[in-house]
N, C-alpha and C positions, 0 to 999 in steps of 0.2 A: 314753167316746170312743175309737170301732169304728177298729181299723187299717189303713189300706190293703194291709196285705198277711198270708199268713201264714209262718212260722216252724214248722222243720222241724228240731226238734235231732238233731244227728250226735251231737256229742261237747260235753265239758260249757263249750270254750269256741269250737266251728263250729254254722253252720246254715245249715239253707237258707232264702233267704226267696224268694218267690212272689208275683210283685204281678200280678192282673190285669189285662185287659185290658178290664173293666167300673171298674180304678180311675179314680177322678175328678182331675182332671192335683189341682185346688186339694188335693186331699191331700196333695201332693207338696211340703213344705216345708218353707225352708230348719234346717238343724236343727245339734246338735253329740253328739257321743257323749263318752260320758266316759273311754273307753277306747281305744286304738290300734286300730288297723281292719285288715283285710286284707281286699276284695275281689273277689274272681275270678266273671267272668261267665260259667254254664251255658248260658243262651240268652236270645234278645230279637234283636229287631227293629226298629232305628230309635231306642230309650230313650240318652238321654244320661244325662252325670256333670258338673257343675258347681261346683270348688270356688269361695269366695268373692273375687273381683274377679278372678278368671279367667273368660274365655269356655269354654262345655260342650263337649264330646267324648264321640264317640260308640260306645259298649259296644259292643263286641266279644267274638264268643265271645270266652274266652283270656285275654281282657284281667287282668291285673291289678291294681287302684287298692288305693295305701298311705294308708288315712288317719288324720294326727295326733291323737290325744283334743285335742274344743273345739277342733276347726278347722270353721267353717260350711262345708257344702255339700248339695248338693240333687238328684234325680233329676229329667229331662223325661223326660214321657209320651210313649212311641213306638207303635206298631202289636202286638196282642195282648200273648199274656204274655212278661215277664222274670222268668230266675230268677239269682239269685245264690247266693254262696257267702260267709259272711263269718266268719271267723276272728278272735276276740276275743284283746288280749294283754291279764293284767291287768294295769292299772298303777296 
């Protein structure tokens, strides 16, 4: 399965993740991660983030989102590219 993003490793526990404007919305599925993560938004236009049972909110440059491991969440496609920095806490 081809992933809808490209990762560029920065350190052992952090990387930049880029979603292109060609990303198909159907590829942005609900999912859970196996470790706690902190997400910071580098850039994006109109992309949104949603936790399970909550309303989605727009990802704005410099936003920081903390995601606890095994918490369902998803992205909702905006316009153009989205670039986020992910820092994972080994749990």
